[in-house]
KOLTISE-27142 format. One line per field, with one value per residue (C-alpha): x, y, z; residue number from 1. Coordinates in nm, 2 decimals. Each point is the difference from the previous one (the first is absolute). Example, Ala and Ser with C-alpha at 12.3 -4.5 7.8 and 13.67 -1.06 7.14 Angstrom:
BEGIN
x: [1.23, 0.14]
y: [-0.45, 0.34]
z: [0.78, -0.07]
num: [1, 2]
This chain:
BEGIN
x: [-2.88, -0.15, 0.35, 0.14, -0.27, 0.07, 0.37, -0.09, -0.23, 0.26, 0.28, -0.23, -0.09, 0.36, 0.10, -0.28, 0.08, 0.38, 0.15, 0.20, 0.23, -0.06, 0.06, -0.29, 0.10, -0.21, -0.06, 0.07, 0.03, -0.28, 0.14, 0.35, 0.00, -0.10, 0.25, 0.28, -0.06, 0.09, 0.27, 0.09, -0.33, 0.12, 0.38, 0.22, 0.22, 0.31, -0.15, -0.08, 0.34, 0.17, -0.20, 0.05, 0.38, -0.01, -0.26, -0.24, -0.36, -0.28, -0.26, -0.32, 0.20, 0.05, -0.37, -0.16, -0.26, -0.35, -0.17, -0.34, 0.16, 0.18, -0.32, -0.20, 0.25, 0.03, -0.37, -0.03, -0.12, 0.27, 0.30, 0.25, 0.23, 0.35, 0.21, -0.01, 0.24, -0.05, 0.29, -0.17, -0.35, -0.09, -0.13, 0.13, -0.30, -0.06, -0.32, -0.15, 0.06, -0.36, -0.03, 0.32, -0.11, -0.33, 0.18, 0.03, -0.37, 0.12, 0.03, 0.32, 0.19, 0.24, 0.12, 0.09, 0.33, -0.01, 0.32, -0.09, 0.10, -0.23, -0.29, -0.06, -0.24, -0.07, 0.00, 0.05, 0.36, 0.16, 0.03, 0.20, -0.19, 0.28, -0.01, 0.31, 0.08, 0.34, 0.14, 0.19, 2.10, 0.23, 0.31, -0.02, 0.26, -0.16, 0.15, -0.19, 0.10, -0.11, -0.19, 0.33, 0.03, -0.35, 0.03, 0.34, -0.09, -0.25, 0.22, -0.26, 0.24, 0.16, -0.33, -0.04, 0.34, -0.11, -0.34, -0.22, -0.19, -0.35, -0.11, -0.30, -0.11, -0.30, -0.01, -0.31, 0.06, -0.28, 0.04, -0.14, 0.06, 0.20, -0.02, 0.28, 0.09, -0.15, 0.20, 0.33, 0.28, 0.14, -0.31, -0.02, 0.12, -0.28, -0.27, 0.10, 0.19, 0.28, -0.25, -0.25, -0.23, 0.11, 0.11, -0.27, -0.27, -0.29, -0.14, -0.29, -0.08, -0.22, -0.04, -0.17, -0.13, 0.18, 0.21, 0.22, 0.27, 0.23, -0.23, 0.14, -0.13, 0.20, 0.27, 0.30, 0.11, -0.08, 0.20, 0.31, -0.06, -0.02, 0.32, 0.21, -0.09, -0.07, 0.15, 0.29, 0.15, 0.32, 0.32, -0.21, -0.23, -0.10, -0.25, 0.04, -0.22, 0.01, -0.15, -0.28, -0.37, -0.23, -0.36, -0.08, -0.28, -0.11, -0.16, 0.13, -0.23, 0.25, -0.26, -0.12, 0.09, -0.29, -0.04, -0.13, 0.35, 0.07, -0.28, 0.10, 0.35, -0.14, -0.21, 0.31, 0.19, -0.27, 0.00, 0.38, -0.03, -0.27, 0.22, 0.29, 0.23, 0.31, 0.10, -0.21, 0.17, -0.16, 0.15, -0.31, -0.07, -0.28, -0.03, -0.16, -0.30, -0.17, -0.25, 0.18, -0.27, 0.14, 0.36, 0.20, 0.22, 0.33, -0.18, -0.19, 0.32, -0.02, -0.04, -0.37, -0.20, -0.02, -0.20, 0.29, 0.24, -0.24, -0.02, 0.38, 0.04, -0.23, 0.18, 0.32, -0.19, -0.10, 0.37, 0.08, 0.31, -0.15, 0.25, -0.11, 0.19, 0.04, -0.10, 0.17, -0.10, 0.33, 0.02, -0.37, -0.18, -0.14, 0.33, -0.12, -0.07, -0.35, -0.26, 0.04, 0.37, -0.09, -0.15, 0.15, 0.22, 0.00, 0.35, 0.01, 0.29, 0.18, 0.24, 0.37, 0.22, 0.25, 0.26, -0.24, -0.07, -0.37, -0.19, -0.16, -0.35, -0.01, -0.28, 0.07, -0.12, -0.07, -0.36, -0.21, 0.00, 0.38, 0.09, 0.31, -0.08, 0.13, 0.13, 0.27, 0.14, 0.09, 0.10, -0.27, 0.20, 0.14, -0.15, -0.02, -0.34, -0.14, -0.29, -0.29, 0.22, 0.26, 0.24, 0.23, 0.00, 0.05, -0.27, -0.05, -0.23, -0.06, -0.24, 0.30, 0.20, -0.30, -0.05, 0.38, -0.03, -0.30, 0.21, 0.27, -0.26, -0.09, 0.37, 0.05, -0.31, 0.10, 0.33, -0.18, -0.33, -0.08, 0.00, -0.33, -0.09, 0.07, 0.34, 0.09, -0.11, 0.22, 0.30, -0.05, -0.01, 0.30, 0.22, -0.06, 0.32, -0.12, -0.20, 0.14, -0.04, -0.31, -0.08, -0.33, 0.07, 0.23, -0.17, 0.24, 0.21, 0.09, -0.07, 0.28, -0.08, 0.32, 0.11, -0.32, 0.09, -0.02, 0.30, -0.06, -0.36, -0.31, -0.35, -0.12, 0.14, 0.02, -0.07, -0.20, 0.13, 0.22, 0.13, 0.16, 0.21, 0.25, 0.16, 0.36, 0.01, 0.37, 0.10, -0.28, -0.10, -0.31, 0.00, -0.27, -0.08, -0.16, -0.10, 0.09, -0.34, 0.01, -0.09, 0.12, 0.20, -0.07, 0.03, 0.08, 0.01, 0.07, -0.11, 0.09, -0.28, 0.02, -0.05, 0.35, 0.10, 0.30, 0.02, -0.11, 0.06, -0.12, 0.02, 0.04, 0.17, -0.04, 0.15, 0.10, 0.11, -0.04, 0.19, -0.15, 0.32, 0.01, -0.34, -0.05, -0.21, -0.37, -0.32, -0.02, -0.25, 0.08, -0.20, 0.02, -0.16, -0.01, -0.24, -0.35, 0.13, 0.06, 0.05, 0.15, 0.12, 0.20, 0.36, 0.17, 0.38, 0.11, 0.26, -0.05, 0.06, 0.22]
y: [0.46, -0.19, -0.13, 0.36, 0.12, -0.28, 0.09, 0.36, -0.10, -0.24, 0.26, 0.25, -0.24, -0.09, 0.36, 0.06, -0.32, 0.05, -0.07, 0.27, 0.01, 0.27, 0.10, 0.10, 0.23, 0.03, 0.32, -0.13, -0.28, 0.06, -0.24, 0.13, 0.18, -0.30, -0.23, 0.26, -0.01, -0.37, -0.03, -0.35, -0.11, 0.11, -0.04, -0.27, 0.07, -0.02, 0.26, 0.23, -0.04, 0.09, 0.32, 0.09, -0.04, 0.25, 0.24, -0.08, 0.06, -0.25, 0.18, -0.05, -0.15, -0.31, -0.05, -0.27, 0.10, 0.04, -0.34, 0.14, 0.22, -0.30, -0.22, 0.28, 0.03, -0.38, -0.03, 0.28, -0.12, -0.05, 0.05, -0.24, 0.08, -0.13, 0.15, 0.25, 0.25, 0.13, 0.25, 0.17, -0.08, -0.15, -0.30, -0.12, -0.09, -0.13, 0.07, 0.21, 0.37, 0.06, -0.24, 0.13, 0.37, -0.08, -0.08, 0.38, -0.03, -0.15, 0.28, -0.15, 0.00, 0.29, -0.04, -0.25, -0.03, -0.20, -0.18, 0.10, 0.37, 0.06, -0.02, 0.29, 0.02, 0.34, -0.04, 0.22, 0.08, -0.26, 0.12, -0.16, -0.10, -0.19, 0.00, -0.11, -0.11, -0.02, -0.35, 0.01, -1.98, -0.16, 0.05, -0.20, -0.07, -0.02, -0.15, 0.21, -0.21, 0.15, 0.28, 0.13, 0.30, 0.12, -0.02, 0.16, 0.28, 0.12, -0.05, -0.20, -0.28, 0.22, 0.00, -0.37, -0.06, 0.14, -0.16, 0.26, -0.22, 0.13, -0.21, 0.15, 0.21, -0.08, 0.05, -0.01, -0.11, 0.10, -0.18, -0.23, -0.35, -0.20, -0.35, -0.23, 0.20, -0.28, -0.27, 0.14, -0.07, 0.36, 0.12, -0.29, 0.20, 0.26, -0.26, -0.22, 0.25, -0.05, -0.12, -0.16, 0.30, 0.15, 0.35, 0.03, 0.13, -0.01, 0.15, 0.02, -0.02, 0.30, -0.08, -0.34, 0.10, -0.30, -0.07, -0.23, 0.24, -0.28, -0.11, 0.01, 0.33, -0.03, 0.21, -0.08, 0.36, 0.05, -0.32, 0.15, 0.34, -0.16, -0.19, 0.32, 0.08, -0.33, -0.30, -0.20, -0.28, -0.13, 0.12, 0.13, 0.28, 0.23, 0.29, 0.34, -0.07, -0.38, 0.01, 0.25, -0.11, 0.03, 0.04, -0.09, 0.17, -0.06, 0.30, -0.03, -0.17, -0.15, -0.08, 0.36, 0.36, 0.20, 0.29, -0.25, -0.11, 0.35, -0.04, -0.35, 0.13, 0.27, -0.26, -0.22, 0.30, 0.08, -0.35, 0.01, 0.32, -0.14, -0.30, 0.22, -0.07, 0.21, 0.00, -0.03, -0.11, -0.02, -0.06, 0.11, 0.32, 0.13, 0.24, -0.21, -0.23, -0.24, 0.27, 0.32, 0.22, -0.07, 0.08, 0.26, 0.27, 0.12, 0.30, -0.24, -0.11, 0.29, -0.18, 0.08, -0.11, -0.38, -0.20, -0.23, 0.29, 0.17, -0.33, -0.04, 0.35, -0.08, -0.32, 0.20, 0.24, -0.29, -0.07, -0.27, 0.03, -0.05, -0.13, -0.01, -0.10, 0.29, -0.20, -0.15, 0.26, 0.17, -0.13, 0.06, 0.31, 0.02, 0.02, 0.12, -0.14, -0.15, 0.04, -0.04, 0.07, 0.37, 0.02, 0.23, -0.17, -0.33, -0.13, -0.06, -0.23, -0.01, -0.26, -0.03, -0.27, -0.19, 0.27, 0.26, 0.16, 0.08, -0.25, 0.13, -0.13, 0.18, 0.26, 0.37, 0.27, 0.25, 0.01, 0.24, 0.25, 0.00, -0.23, -0.22, -0.36, -0.26, 0.05, -0.27, -0.28, -0.37, -0.28, -0.09, -0.10, -0.35, -0.04, -0.34, -0.13, -0.33, -0.14, -0.24, -0.30, 0.11, 0.09, 0.30, 0.19, 0.34, 0.24, 0.37, 0.27, 0.27, -0.27, -0.14, 0.31, 0.13, -0.28, -0.02, 0.35, -0.10, -0.27, 0.26, 0.22, -0.29, -0.04, 0.37, 0.04, -0.29, 0.18, 0.34, -0.11, 0.35, 0.16, 0.09, -0.14, 0.34, 0.02, -0.35, 0.12, 0.30, -0.22, -0.20, 0.32, 0.16, -0.31, -0.04, 0.08, 0.30, 0.17, 0.34, -0.04, -0.20, -0.08, -0.07, -0.37, -0.07, 0.21, 0.02, -0.29, -0.35, -0.06, -0.10, -0.01, -0.15, 0.32, 0.02, -0.31, 0.10, -0.05, -0.05, 0.09, -0.07, -0.05, 0.28, 0.26, -0.08, 0.31, -0.12, 0.19, -0.09, -0.20, 0.11, -0.20, 0.18, -0.15, 0.05, -0.12, 0.07, -0.23, -0.25, 0.07, 0.09, 0.23, -0.10, 0.32, -0.02, 0.34, 0.12, -0.08, -0.36, -0.26, -0.35, -0.18, -0.01, -0.36, -0.02, -0.32, -0.03, -0.31, -0.12, -0.05, -0.37, 0.06, -0.03, 0.24, 0.19, 0.29, 0.02, 0.33, 0.13, 0.38, 0.17, 0.32, 0.28, -0.01, -0.37, -0.11, -0.33, -0.09, -0.18, -0.04, -0.38, -0.06, -0.08, 0.23, -0.09, 0.05, -0.05, 0.03, 0.24, -0.07, 0.24, 0.00, 0.28, -0.02, -0.05, 0.08, -0.31, 0.05, -0.16, 0.19, -0.08, 0.07, 0.01, -0.02, 0.06, 0.19, 0.27, -0.17, 0.18]
z: [-3.58, 0.29, 0.09, -0.01, 0.22, 0.25, -0.01, 0.08, 0.28, 0.14, -0.01, 0.17, 0.27, 0.05, 0.05, 0.24, 0.20, 0.00, 0.34, 0.17, 0.30, 0.26, 0.36, 0.22, 0.28, 0.32, 0.19, 0.35, 0.25, 0.25, 0.26, -0.01, 0.33, 0.21, -0.18, 0.04, 0.37, 0.00, -0.27, 0.11, -0.17, -0.35, 0.02, 0.14, 0.30, -0.22, -0.23, 0.29, 0.15, -0.33, -0.02, 0.36, -0.03, -0.30, 0.16, -0.29, 0.09, -0.06, -0.21, -0.20, -0.29, 0.22, 0.07, -0.22, -0.27, 0.13, -0.06, -0.10, -0.27, -0.14, 0.00, -0.17, -0.28, -0.04, -0.03, -0.26, -0.34, -0.27, 0.23, 0.14, 0.30, -0.08, 0.28, 0.28, 0.17, 0.36, -0.04, -0.30, 0.12, -0.33, -0.19, -0.34, -0.21, -0.35, -0.20, -0.27, 0.00, 0.06, 0.29, 0.17, -0.05, 0.16, 0.33, 0.05, 0.11, 0.32, 0.26, 0.14, -0.33, -0.02, -0.36, -0.27, -0.20, -0.32, -0.10, -0.36, -0.01, -0.29, 0.25, 0.22, 0.29, 0.15, 0.38, 0.30, 0.10, 0.23, 0.36, 0.27, 0.31, 0.17, 0.38, 0.19, 0.35, 0.18, 0.04, 0.27, -0.62, -0.04, -0.21, -0.32, -0.27, -0.34, -0.32, -0.25, -0.29, -0.33, 0.19, 0.14, -0.24, 0.04, 0.38, 0.05, -0.25, 0.25, 0.31, 0.18, 0.06, 0.26, 0.19, -0.04, 0.15, 0.34, 0.00, -0.17, -0.24, 0.01, 0.30, 0.17, -0.30, -0.22, -0.37, -0.21, -0.36, -0.25, -0.33, -0.26, 0.14, 0.25, -0.15, 0.13, 0.31, 0.22, -0.18, -0.11, 0.25, 0.00, 0.17, 0.24, 0.30, -0.07, -0.04, 0.29, 0.21, 0.25, 0.25, -0.23, 0.00, -0.33, -0.10, -0.27, 0.23, -0.25, -0.31, -0.24, -0.37, -0.07, -0.36, 0.06, 0.35, 0.14, 0.31, -0.21, -0.10, -0.12, -0.28, -0.36, -0.14, -0.31, 0.14, 0.23, 0.00, 0.37, 0.08, -0.16, 0.16, 0.34, -0.06, -0.03, 0.36, 0.18, -0.18, 0.13, -0.21, 0.16, -0.17, -0.29, 0.10, 0.28, -0.01, 0.16, 0.30, 0.05, 0.35, -0.06, 0.01, -0.29, -0.10, -0.37, -0.18, -0.36, -0.17, -0.36, -0.24, -0.25, -0.26, -0.04, 0.08, 0.15, 0.25, 0.25, 0.08, 0.14, 0.24, 0.10, 0.07, 0.23, 0.18, 0.06, 0.12, 0.25, 0.12, 0.05, 0.20, 0.22, 0.07, 0.12, -0.30, 0.00, -0.37, -0.31, -0.32, -0.35, -0.34, -0.18, -0.20, -0.21, -0.29, -0.29, 0.01, -0.23, -0.09, -0.10, 0.14, 0.34, -0.09, 0.20, -0.13, 0.13, 0.15, 0.22, 0.16, 0.24, 0.33, 0.05, -0.31, -0.03, 0.26, 0.08, 0.05, 0.24, 0.20, 0.00, 0.13, 0.29, 0.07, 0.05, 0.22, 0.23, 0.09, -0.25, -0.22, -0.35, -0.27, -0.36, -0.31, -0.24, -0.31, -0.31, -0.26, -0.06, -0.36, -0.08, -0.14, 0.35, 0.18, 0.34, 0.34, 0.05, 0.27, 0.30, -0.02, -0.04, 0.35, 0.26, 0.26, -0.20, -0.08, -0.37, -0.10, -0.34, -0.13, -0.07, -0.16, 0.21, -0.07, 0.14, -0.35, -0.04, -0.20, -0.32, 0.10, 0.34, -0.01, 0.01, 0.24, 0.11, 0.10, -0.22, 0.28, 0.01, 0.30, -0.03, -0.09, 0.04, 0.35, -0.02, -0.21, 0.05, -0.23, -0.24, -0.31, 0.01, 0.35, 0.17, 0.13, 0.11, -0.20, 0.09, -0.08, 0.25, -0.28, 0.03, -0.33, -0.15, -0.08, -0.08, 0.13, 0.25, 0.14, 0.18, 0.08, 0.19, 0.24, 0.07, 0.13, 0.21, 0.16, 0.07, 0.17, 0.24, 0.10, 0.03, 0.22, 0.21, 0.07, 0.06, 0.16, 0.14, -0.35, -0.16, -0.35, -0.15, 0.17, -0.14, -0.34, 0.02, 0.11, -0.32, -0.21, 0.17, -0.03, -0.37, -0.18, -0.21, 0.27, -0.08, -0.37, -0.10, -0.36, -0.18, -0.04, 0.28, 0.27, 0.30, -0.11, 0.13, 0.37, 0.24, 0.37, 0.13, 0.16, 0.20, 0.20, 0.36, 0.23, 0.37, 0.06, 0.21, -0.14, 0.23, 0.24, 0.37, 0.19, 0.30, 0.31, 0.17, -0.30, -0.32, -0.25, -0.21, -0.31, -0.10, -0.36, -0.05, 0.29, -0.01, 0.35, 0.20, 0.30, 0.25, 0.19, 0.35, 0.12, 0.36, 0.14, -0.13, 0.26, -0.07, -0.26, -0.38, -0.13, -0.37, -0.20, -0.37, -0.20, -0.34, -0.25, 0.08, 0.37, 0.13, 0.28, -0.12, 0.25, 0.36, 0.19, 0.33, 0.01, 0.34, -0.09, -0.26, -0.35, 0.01, -0.35, -0.17, -0.31, -0.30, -0.19, 0.06, -0.15, -0.37, -0.21, 0.03, 0.19, 0.38, 0.27, 0.28, 0.32, 0.29, 0.35, 0.25, 0.29, -0.16, -0.36, -0.22, -0.37, -0.31, -0.30, -0.31, -0.02, -0.34, -0.05, -0.36, -0.20, -0.25, -0.34, -0.24]
num: [1, 2, 3, 4, 5, 6, 7, 8, 9, 10, 11, 12, 13, 14, 15, 16, 17, 18, 19, 20, 21, 22, 23, 24, 25, 26, 27, 28, 29, 30, 31, 32, 33, 34, 35, 36, 37, 38, 39, 40, 41, 42, 43, 44, 45, 46, 47, 48, 49, 50, 51, 52, 53, 54, 55, 56, 57, 58, 59, 60, 61, 62, 63, 64, 65, 66, 67, 68, 69, 70, 71, 72, 73, 74, 75, 76, 77, 78, 79, 80, 81, 82, 83, 84, 85, 86, 87, 88, 89, 90, 91, 92, 93, 94, 95, 96, 97, 98, 99, 100, 101, 102, 103, 104, 105, 106, 107, 108, 109, 110, 111, 112, 113, 114, 115, 116, 117, 118, 119, 120, 121, 122, 123, 124, 125, 126, 127, 128, 129, 130, 131, 132, 133, 134, 135, 136, 137, 138, 139, 140, 141, 142, 143, 144, 145, 146, 147, 148, 149, 150, 151, 152, 153, 154, 155, 156, 157, 158, 159, 160, 161, 162, 163, 164, 165, 166, 167, 168, 169, 170, 171, 172, 173, 174, 175, 176, 177, 178, 179, 180, 181, 182, 183, 184, 185, 186, 187, 188, 189, 190, 191, 192, 193, 194, 195, 196, 197, 198, 199, 200, 201, 202, 203, 204, 205, 206, 207, 208, 209, 210, 211, 212, 213, 214, 215, 216, 217, 218, 219, 220, 221, 222, 223, 224, 225, 226, 227, 228, 229, 230, 231, 232, 233, 234, 235, 236, 237, 238, 239, 240, 241, 242, 243, 244, 245, 246, 247, 248, 249, 250, 251, 252, 253, 254, 255, 256, 257, 258, 259, 260, 261, 262, 263, 264, 265, 266, 267, 268, 269, 270, 271, 272, 273, 274, 275, 276, 277, 278, 279, 280, 281, 282, 283, 284, 285, 286, 287, 288, 289, 290, 291, 292, 293, 294, 295, 296, 297, 298, 299, 300, 301, 302, 303, 304, 305, 306, 307, 308, 309, 310, 311, 312, 313, 314, 315, 316, 317, 318, 319, 320, 321, 322, 323, 324, 325, 326, 327, 328, 329, 330, 331, 332, 333, 334, 335, 336, 337, 338, 339, 340, 341, 342, 343, 344, 345, 346, 347, 348, 349, 350, 351, 352, 353, 354, 355, 356, 357, 358, 359, 360, 361, 362, 363, 364, 365, 366, 367, 368, 369, 370, 371, 372, 373, 374, 375, 376, 377, 378, 379, 380, 381, 382, 383, 384, 385, 386, 387, 388, 389, 390, 391, 392, 393, 394, 395, 396, 397, 398, 399, 400, 401, 402, 403, 404, 405, 406, 407, 408, 409, 410, 411, 412, 413, 414, 415, 416, 417, 418, 419, 420, 421, 422, 423, 424, 425, 426, 427, 428, 429, 430, 431, 432, 433, 434, 435, 436, 437, 438, 439, 440, 441, 442, 443, 444, 445, 446, 447, 448, 449, 450, 451, 452, 453, 454, 455, 456, 457, 458, 459, 460, 461, 462, 463, 464, 465, 466, 467, 468, 469, 470, 471, 472, 473, 474, 475, 476, 477, 478, 479, 480, 481, 482, 483, 484, 485, 486, 487, 488, 489, 490, 491, 492, 493, 494, 495, 496, 497, 498, 499, 500, 501, 502, 503, 504, 505, 506, 507, 508, 509, 510, 511, 512, 513, 514, 515, 516, 517, 518, 519, 520, 521, 522, 523, 524, 525, 526, 527, 528, 529, 530, 531, 532, 533, 534, 535, 536, 537, 538, 539, 540, 541, 542, 543, 544, 545, 546]
């Protein structure tokens, strides 16, 4: 009898002391106004430039959490702070239901959301208090080796052929582990770089709270994901954006599946945004957890319910192109996409076999509110990757079709640098083969961007009176226009990407033409001088691939 009573007491105590995951949302950011007046204190110059180019405002979401609020929650009895989000003005905490609920006593706490949907906390309705301010290559010939099919299927080889290989664009990879990246030869050009500086710009392991993001976490998934974009193994393998730069973030705890991983993902996305990253790629998705009380339903895949999806939607609003694998649940009772692939303006990517038939495992759309997902498809069945041992091997999963699309985005944006992130996303959607007839599993179809390859073009318009450059794409010529009131010659020099002078022209009369027929396809630098105007812009000569 005593044993039974002890069991009852133990069980009762266990229930009372059960640990819960929850998000604590704050009401405000009291110092927001002063920080928004000096946005360079909270965002890097590169991040500010990216937003300025896309007319995206810096707002209160970009302001860090109020330190005194964080300290107060961290010091609360029975609660541990595990992650934080400035975008959502929230902390991820773990503790007992009672301890977490007591945080409502703090005047600065707006409301609490428990990951366990069986727990409800009645709180005031959330109101928005956001305040905003205005914020004002060379040509390479690649032997793709065993990656040839997956590259040419997307048409990105046409971009590579004229020097659009992702150079100058930054991709953040959020995944489960990058062991071997710093030792496998296929990543050597990223680690050491062409000039010894390296194209892996940094990273962080949010799971272990460590700056060593190469440590063996028990997963090399991120290593293989990275390979589909950035690896080069001579005569064997090339990724879709071999000259892009990368940040590597670990947010996936491979030993367990808890809601904390959602918060760590958002934290990494916020860091990527603050660094000025252009493209965010993740091959992660969430719908089921170790404890079923946290599980999501298909109805939750509505673009606004899960914490990670809300963060991903904000990431897209900040001017990054967010690419997320659709998931591998096509054969399972849960056959749908997983969060955050359901987020608005995120590119969800499904998988096809080498012959472009949809793989059976590729997850189905649409979102529960009826939006088409996935947006596009790439090879994910029998796809080639490079592992931590520098071995090229086959694998399967939307985990690999997704990052291949992210690499294509880098090349596409390099070719169209004046486009916004949303315009680039729309180009991906519209150049998927079934754009006019999407399906639930195939979305808009397999991507092919070859027909988007620009012909003769400048990286920006030149309309500085009395100068104007006019392109004649059909005849591969430029007309250099000097208006009638022009005073003095216009000196035009064109250099190859290796620095060789290939055209020298002194313009003294209106409508003087220069032919580019004799130049090979590729990227050039056009330097022009007129009086006190001296400027350098990119010139691209290509052909429309058929």
